DSSP file (Angstrom, degrees, kcal/mol; ACC not computed):
  #  RESIDUE AA STRUCTURE BP1 BP2  ACC     N-H-->O    O-->H-N    N-H-->O    O-->H-N    TCO  KAPPA ALPHA  PHI   PSI    X-CA   Y-CA   Z-CA
    1    1 A X              0   0    0      0, 0.0     2,-0.2     0, 0.0     0, 0.0   0.000 360.0 360.0 360.0 139.6  -23.1  133.3    2.9
    2    2 A X        -     0   0    0      1,-0.0     2,-0.2     0, 0.0     0, 0.0  -0.566 360.0-136.1 -73.8 140.0  -23.8  129.6    3.2
    3    3 A X        +     0   0    0     -2,-0.2     2,-0.3     2,-0.0    -1,-0.0  -0.657  44.1 116.6 -97.9 152.2  -22.1  127.4    0.8
    4    4 A X        -     0   0    0     -2,-0.2     2,-0.3     2,-0.0     0, 0.0  -0.987  56.3 -69.7 171.0-176.1  -23.9  124.5   -1.0
    5    5 A X        -     0   0    0     -2,-0.3     2,-0.4     2,-0.0    -2,-0.0  -0.790  28.6-164.2-107.9 151.8  -25.1  123.1   -4.3
    6    6 A X        -     0   0    0     -2,-0.3     2,-0.5     2,-0.0    -2,-0.0  -1.000  12.5-148.5-132.8 128.0  -27.8  124.3   -6.6
    7    7 A X        -     0   0    0     -2,-0.4     2,-0.3     0, 0.0    -2,-0.0  -0.893  15.3-174.4-106.2 134.0  -29.2  122.0   -9.2
    8    8 A X        -     0   0    0     -2,-0.5     2,-0.1     3,-0.0    -2,-0.0  -0.900  24.6-121.5-118.1 147.2  -30.5  123.4  -12.6
    9    9 A X     >  -     0   0    0     -2,-0.3     4,-2.2     1,-0.1     5,-0.2  -0.366  39.9-103.8 -72.3 165.4  -32.3  121.7  -15.5
   10   10 A X  H  > S+     0   0    0      2,-0.2     4,-2.0     1,-0.2     5,-0.1   0.829 124.1  53.5 -64.1 -32.0  -30.4  122.0  -18.8
   11   11 A X  H  > S+     0   0    0      2,-0.2     4,-2.4     1,-0.2     5,-0.2   0.961 110.5  47.1 -66.9 -50.7  -33.0  124.7  -19.9
   12   12 A X  H  > S+     0   0    0      1,-0.2     4,-2.2     2,-0.2    -2,-0.2   0.853 112.4  48.6 -57.1 -35.3  -32.3  126.7  -16.7
   13   13 A X  H  X S+     0   0    0     -4,-2.2     4,-2.6     2,-0.2    -1,-0.2   0.904 109.5  53.0 -70.3 -41.1  -28.6  126.4  -17.2
   14   14 A X  H  X S+     0   0    0     -4,-2.0     4,-2.1     1,-0.2    -2,-0.2   0.928 110.3  47.1 -59.7 -46.1  -28.9  127.5  -20.7
   15   15 A X  H  X S+     0   0    0     -4,-2.4     4,-2.0     2,-0.2    -2,-0.2   0.885 110.8  52.4 -66.1 -37.1  -30.9  130.6  -19.7
   16   16 A X  H  X S+     0   0    0     -4,-2.2     4,-2.9    -5,-0.2     5,-0.2   0.913 109.4  49.2 -62.7 -41.0  -28.4  131.5  -17.0
   17   17 A X  H  X S+     0   0    0     -4,-2.6     4,-2.9     1,-0.2    -2,-0.2   0.906 110.1  51.4 -58.5 -42.8  -25.6  131.2  -19.4
   18   18 A X  H  X S+     0   0    0     -4,-2.1     4,-1.2     2,-0.2    -1,-0.2   0.895 112.3  45.9 -56.4 -50.0  -27.4  133.5  -21.8
   19   19 A X  H  X S+     0   0    0     -4,-2.0     4,-0.8     1,-0.2     3,-0.5   0.921 115.7  45.0 -71.6 -45.0  -28.0  136.1  -19.1
   20   20 A X  H >< S+     0   0    0     -4,-2.9     3,-0.9     1,-0.2    -2,-0.2   0.908 107.5  58.8 -62.5 -42.0  -24.4  136.0  -17.9
   21   21 A X  H 3< S+     0   0    0     -4,-2.9    -1,-0.2     1,-0.2    -2,-0.2   0.801 105.8  49.6 -55.4 -30.6  -23.1  136.1  -21.4
   22   22 A X  H 3< S+     0   0    0     -4,-1.2    -1,-0.2    -3,-0.5    -2,-0.2   0.721  93.5  97.9 -78.8 -22.4  -24.9  139.4  -22.0
   23   23 A X    <<  -     0   0    0     -3,-0.9    -3,-0.0    -4,-0.8    -4,-0.0  -0.331  58.1-159.7 -76.5 150.3  -23.5  141.0  -18.8
   24   24 A X        +     0   0    0     -2,-0.1     2,-0.2     4,-0.0    -1,-0.1   0.426  57.7 113.8-101.9  -2.4  -20.5  143.2  -18.8
   25   25 A X     >  -     0   0    0      1,-0.1     4,-1.9    -5,-0.1     5,-0.2  -0.526  67.0-137.7 -74.5 136.2  -19.8  142.7  -15.1
   26   26 A X  H  > S+     0   0    0     -2,-0.2     4,-2.3     1,-0.2     5,-0.2   0.832 103.3  55.8 -61.7 -35.4  -16.5  140.9  -14.3
   27   27 A X  H  > S+     0   0    0      2,-0.2     4,-2.0     1,-0.2    -1,-0.2   0.913 108.2  48.6 -66.7 -37.2  -18.2  138.8  -11.6
   28   28 A X  H  > S+     0   0    0      1,-0.2     4,-2.4     2,-0.2    -2,-0.2   0.922 113.0  47.0 -65.5 -44.6  -20.8  137.6  -14.1
   29   29 A X  H  X S+     0   0    0     -4,-1.9     4,-2.1     1,-0.2    -1,-0.2   0.855 109.8  52.8 -68.0 -33.4  -18.2  136.7  -16.6
   30   30 A X  H  X S+     0   0    0     -4,-2.3     4,-2.0     2,-0.2    -1,-0.2   0.911 110.6  48.5 -67.7 -40.2  -16.1  134.9  -14.0
   31   31 A X  H  X S+     0   0    0     -4,-2.0     4,-2.3     1,-0.2    -2,-0.2   0.903 110.5  51.6 -65.2 -40.0  -19.2  132.8  -13.0
   32   32 A X  H  X S+     0   0    0     -4,-2.4     4,-2.5     2,-0.2    -1,-0.2   0.906 107.5  51.4 -63.5 -43.1  -19.8  132.0  -16.7
   33   33 A X  H  X S+     0   0    0     -4,-2.1     4,-2.6     2,-0.2    -1,-0.2   0.925 109.9  49.8 -60.5 -43.1  -16.3  130.9  -17.1
   34   34 A X  H  X S+     0   0    0     -4,-2.0     4,-2.8     2,-0.2     5,-0.2   0.920 109.3  51.9 -61.0 -43.1  -16.7  128.5  -14.0
   35   35 A X  H  X S+     0   0    0     -4,-2.3     4,-2.3     1,-0.2    -2,-0.2   0.950 111.6  47.4 -57.0 -51.7  -20.0  127.1  -15.6
   36   36 A X  H  X S+     0   0    0     -4,-2.5     4,-2.4     1,-0.2    -2,-0.2   0.889 111.1  51.3 -59.8 -42.3  -18.1  126.4  -18.8
   37   37 A X  H  X S+     0   0    0     -4,-2.6     4,-2.3     1,-0.2    -1,-0.2   0.914 112.1  45.1 -62.7 -44.2  -15.2  124.8  -17.0
   38   38 A X  H  X S+     0   0    0     -4,-2.8     4,-1.9     2,-0.2    -1,-0.2   0.864 113.1  50.4 -71.5 -32.3  -17.4  122.4  -15.0
   39   39 A X  H  X S+     0   0    0     -4,-2.3     4,-2.1    -5,-0.2     5,-0.2   0.921 109.8  49.9 -66.8 -41.2  -19.4  121.5  -17.9
   40   40 A X  H  X S+     0   0    0     -4,-2.4     4,-2.6     1,-0.2     5,-0.2   0.889 110.2  52.7 -60.0 -44.7  -16.2  120.8  -19.9
   41   41 A X  H  X S+     0   0    0     -4,-2.3     4,-1.1     1,-0.2    -1,-0.2   0.909 109.7  46.9 -59.4 -42.3  -15.0  118.6  -17.1
   42   42 A X  H  < S+     0   0    0     -4,-1.9     4,-0.5     1,-0.2    -2,-0.2   0.875 116.4  43.0 -70.9 -37.0  -18.1  116.6  -16.9
   43   43 A X  H  X S+     0   0    0     -4,-2.1     4,-0.6     1,-0.2     3,-0.5   0.863 117.7  44.6 -72.7 -38.6  -18.3  116.0  -20.6
   44   44 A X  H  X S+     0   0    0     -4,-2.6     4,-2.9    -5,-0.2     5,-0.2   0.620  91.5  82.7 -81.2 -12.4  -14.6  115.3  -21.1
   45   45 A X  H  X S+     0   0    0     -4,-1.1     4,-2.3     1,-0.2    -1,-0.2   0.862  90.8  50.9 -63.4 -36.4  -14.2  113.0  -18.1
   46   46 A X  H  > S+     0   0    0     -3,-0.5     4,-2.2    -4,-0.5    -1,-0.2   0.959 112.4  45.7 -63.6 -49.4  -15.5  110.0  -20.1
   47   47 A X  H  X S+     0   0    0     -4,-0.6     4,-2.3     1,-0.2    -2,-0.2   0.907 111.9  53.0 -64.7 -41.4  -13.1  110.6  -23.0
   48   48 A X  H  X S+     0   0    0     -4,-2.9     4,-2.7     1,-0.2    -1,-0.2   0.943 110.9  45.8 -54.3 -51.3  -10.2  111.1  -20.5
   49   49 A X  H  X S+     0   0    0     -4,-2.3     4,-2.4     1,-0.2    -1,-0.2   0.855 110.0  54.5 -68.4 -33.8  -10.9  107.8  -18.7
   50   50 A X  H  X S+     0   0    0     -4,-2.2     4,-2.1     2,-0.2    -1,-0.2   0.948 110.8  45.8 -59.6 -49.6  -11.2  106.0  -22.1
   51   51 A X  H  X S+     0   0    0     -4,-2.3     4,-2.8     2,-0.2     5,-0.5   0.902 112.3  50.8 -59.0 -45.1   -7.8  107.3  -23.1
   52   52 A X  H  X S+     0   0    0     -4,-2.7     4,-2.0     1,-0.2    -1,-0.2   0.938 111.5  48.4 -62.2 -45.7   -6.2  106.4  -19.7
   53   53 A X  H  < S+     0   0    0     -4,-2.4    -1,-0.2     1,-0.2    -2,-0.2   0.861 118.0  39.9 -63.8 -36.8   -7.7  102.9  -20.0
   54   54 A X  H  < S+     0   0    0     -4,-2.1    -2,-0.2    -5,-0.2    -1,-0.2   0.851 130.8  19.0 -80.3 -36.9   -6.4  102.4  -23.5
   55   55 A X  H  < S+     0   0    0     -4,-2.8     2,-0.3    -5,-0.2    -3,-0.2   0.622 101.9  82.8-116.2 -15.2   -3.0  103.9  -23.4
   56   56 A X     <  +     0   0    0     -4,-2.0     2,-0.2    -5,-0.5     7,-0.1  -0.750  49.3 161.4 -94.9 138.7   -1.8  104.3  -19.8
   57   57 A X    >   -     0   0    0      5,-0.4     3,-1.2    -2,-0.3     5,-0.1  -0.780  55.3 -83.2-140.0-171.9   -0.1  101.3  -18.0
   58   58 A X  T 3  S+     0   0    0      1,-0.3    -2,-0.0    -2,-0.2     0, 0.0   0.716 120.2  66.5 -72.7 -19.1    2.1  100.7  -14.9
   59   59 A X  T 3  S-     0   0    0      1,-0.1    -1,-0.3     3,-0.0    -3,-0.0   0.673  94.9-144.6 -79.2  -9.6    5.3  101.5  -16.9
   60   60 A X    <   +     0   0    0     -3,-1.2     3,-0.1     2,-0.2    -2,-0.1   0.801  52.0 142.0  58.5  34.5    4.0  105.1  -17.1
   61   61 A X  S    S+     0   0    0      1,-0.2    23,-3.6    22,-0.1     2,-0.4   0.789  75.7  34.7 -71.2 -30.2    5.4  105.6  -20.7
   62   62 A X  E    S-A   83   0A   0     21,-0.2     2,-0.4    -7,-0.2    -5,-0.4  -0.997  75.7-177.1-126.5 128.1    2.2  107.6  -21.4
   63   63 A X  E     -A   82   0A   0     19,-3.1    19,-3.4    -2,-0.4     2,-0.5  -0.963   8.6-165.1-123.2 140.8    0.6  109.7  -18.8
   64   64 A X        -     0   0    0     -2,-0.4    17,-0.1    17,-0.2    -2,-0.0  -0.979  18.5-136.2-127.4 123.7   -2.6  111.7  -19.1
   65   65 A X    >   -     0   0    0     -2,-0.5     3,-1.5    15,-0.3    15,-0.1  -0.279  19.9-116.9 -72.1 153.8   -3.4  114.3  -16.5
   66   66 A X  T 3  S+     0   0    0      1,-0.3    -1,-0.1    -2,-0.0   -18,-0.1   0.793 118.3  42.5 -61.6 -28.3   -6.9  114.7  -14.9
   67   67 A X  T 3  S+     0   0    0    -19,-0.0    -1,-0.3     2,-0.0    -2,-0.1  -0.065  85.9 149.6-112.2  32.0   -7.2  118.2  -16.4
   68   68 A X    <   -     0   0    0     -3,-1.5     2,-0.2     1,-0.1   -20,-0.1  -0.301  55.0-101.5 -65.5 147.6   -5.7  117.2  -19.8
   69   69 A X        -     0   0    0     10,-0.0    11,-2.4     2,-0.0     2,-0.4  -0.515  35.5-160.1 -71.3 140.6   -7.0  119.2  -22.8
   70   70 A X  E     -B   79   0B   0      9,-0.2     2,-0.6    -2,-0.2     9,-0.2  -0.995   6.3-167.8-123.5 123.5   -9.6  117.3  -25.0
   71   71 A X  E     -B   78   0B   0      7,-2.8     7,-2.3    -2,-0.4     2,-0.2  -0.933  14.6-153.6-115.8 107.0  -10.2  118.4  -28.5
   72   72 A X  E     +B   77   0B   0     -2,-0.6     5,-0.2     5,-0.2     2,-0.2  -0.554  16.0 175.7 -87.8 144.4  -13.4  116.8  -30.0
   73   73 A X  E >   -B   76   0B   0      3,-3.1     3,-0.5    -2,-0.2    -2,-0.0  -0.748  49.9 -88.8-131.1 179.7  -14.0  116.1  -33.7
   74   74 A X  T 3  S+     0   0    0     -2,-0.2    -1,-0.1     1,-0.2     3,-0.0   0.902 124.5  33.2 -56.3 -51.7  -16.7  114.4  -35.5
   75   75 A X  T 3  S-     0   0    0     -3,-0.0     2,-0.3     0, 0.0    -1,-0.2   0.313 128.2 -41.0 -92.8   5.0  -15.1  110.9  -35.2
   76   76 A X  E <   -B   73   0B   0     -3,-0.5    -3,-3.1     2,-0.0     2,-0.3  -0.970  63.6 -80.8 165.7-156.3  -13.3  111.0  -32.0
   77   77 A X  E     -B   72   0B   0     -2,-0.3     2,-0.4    -5,-0.2    -5,-0.2  -0.981  18.5-135.1-147.6 150.3  -11.2  113.2  -29.7
   78   78 A X  E     -B   71   0B   0     -7,-2.3    -7,-2.8    -2,-0.3     2,-0.4  -0.892  25.1-160.4-102.6 134.3   -7.6  114.2  -29.3
   79   79 A X  E     -B   70   0B   0     -2,-0.4     2,-0.3    -9,-0.2    -9,-0.2  -0.991  18.7-123.5-125.0 129.5   -6.4  114.0  -25.7
   80   80 A X        +     0   0    0    -11,-2.4     2,-0.3    -2,-0.4   -15,-0.3  -0.525  43.4 171.1 -66.3 124.4   -3.3  115.9  -24.5
   81   81 A X        -     0   0    0     -2,-0.3     2,-0.5   -17,-0.1   -17,-0.2  -0.933  37.1-119.6-139.6 163.8   -0.8  113.4  -23.0
   82   82 A X  E     -A   63   0A   0    -19,-3.4   -19,-3.1    -2,-0.3     2,-0.5  -0.894  28.3-164.8-102.4 129.2    2.8  113.1  -21.6
   83   83 A X  E     -A   62   0A   0     -2,-0.5     2,-0.3   -21,-0.2   -21,-0.2  -0.963  14.0-134.9-118.1 119.9    4.9  110.6  -23.6
   84   84 A X        -     0   0    0    -23,-3.6     2,-0.5    -2,-0.5   -23,-0.0  -0.552  17.6-170.2 -78.7 136.0    8.2  109.4  -22.1
   85   85 A X        -     0   0    0     -2,-0.3     2,-0.5     0, 0.0    -2,-0.0  -0.980  14.1-145.4-123.1 120.8   11.3  109.3  -24.3
   86   86 A X        -     0   0    0     -2,-0.5     3,-0.4     1,-0.1    -2,-0.0  -0.737   9.7-167.2 -92.4 124.4   14.2  107.6  -22.8
   87   87 A X  S >  S+     0   0    0     -2,-0.5     3,-0.6     1,-0.2    -1,-0.1   0.536  78.9  70.0 -85.5  -8.9   17.5  109.1  -23.9
   88   88 A X  T 3  S+     0   0    0      1,-0.2    -1,-0.2     0, 0.0     2,-0.1   0.774  90.4  59.2 -78.3 -23.9   19.6  106.1  -22.6
   89   89 A X  T 3   +     0   0    0     -3,-0.4     2,-0.3     2,-0.0    -1,-0.2  -0.194  69.9 149.6-107.9  39.0   18.6  103.7  -25.2
   90   90 A X    <   -     0   0    0     -3,-0.6     2,-0.3    -2,-0.1    -3,-0.1  -0.572  41.4-134.5 -72.2 129.3   19.7  105.4  -28.3
   91   91 A X        -     0   0    0     -2,-0.3     2,-0.5     1,-0.0    -1,-0.1  -0.639  14.8-135.8 -81.3 137.5   20.6  103.2  -31.1
   92   92 A X        -     0   0    0     -2,-0.3     2,-0.3     1,-0.0    -1,-0.0  -0.797  18.2-124.8 -95.1 138.8   23.8  104.0  -33.0
   93   93 A X        -     0   0    0     -2,-0.5     2,-0.4     1,-0.0    -1,-0.0  -0.623  16.7-132.1 -83.6 137.6   23.8  103.8  -36.7
   94   94 A X        -     0   0    0     -2,-0.3     2,-0.5     1,-0.0    -1,-0.0  -0.726  22.3-124.2 -88.0 136.6   26.3  101.7  -38.4
   95   95 A X        -     0   0    0     -2,-0.4     2,-0.6     1,-0.0    -1,-0.0  -0.638  22.3-150.9 -81.1 132.7   28.1  103.4  -41.2
   96   96 A X        -     0   0    0     -2,-0.5     2,-0.4     0, 0.0    -1,-0.0  -0.880   7.7-143.5-103.2 128.0   27.7  101.4  -44.5
   97   97 A X        -     0   0    0     -2,-0.6     2,-0.3     2,-0.0    -2,-0.0  -0.702  16.3-122.7 -89.1 139.4   30.5  101.8  -47.0
   98   98 A X              0   0    0     -2,-0.4    -1,-0.0     1,-0.1     0, 0.0  -0.612 360.0 360.0 -75.0 137.0   29.7  101.9  -50.7
   99   99 A X              0   0    0     -2,-0.3    -1,-0.1     0, 0.0    -2,-0.0   0.460 360.0 360.0 -84.8 360.0   31.4   99.3  -52.8
């Protein structure tokens, strides 16, 4: 079979997801999962790039993977990130004696 791209309108894609969602065949459900994965990537790409621009720098204290989880809310989004915690720079507490 020849590989290539097929472009669907949003209505066509909605109909395709509806048909695949009703199917009980494993191949249909796998295809539906792929569609949702690619839709998620397209929609979350903007949020991921915004988070990278705002929080990531050359020190790499915060790293956001290209496939990071994005959880959307009404007012914004949470983005899964890696945060570096250096164990070498621990501050020691000074013991204060009561008078």
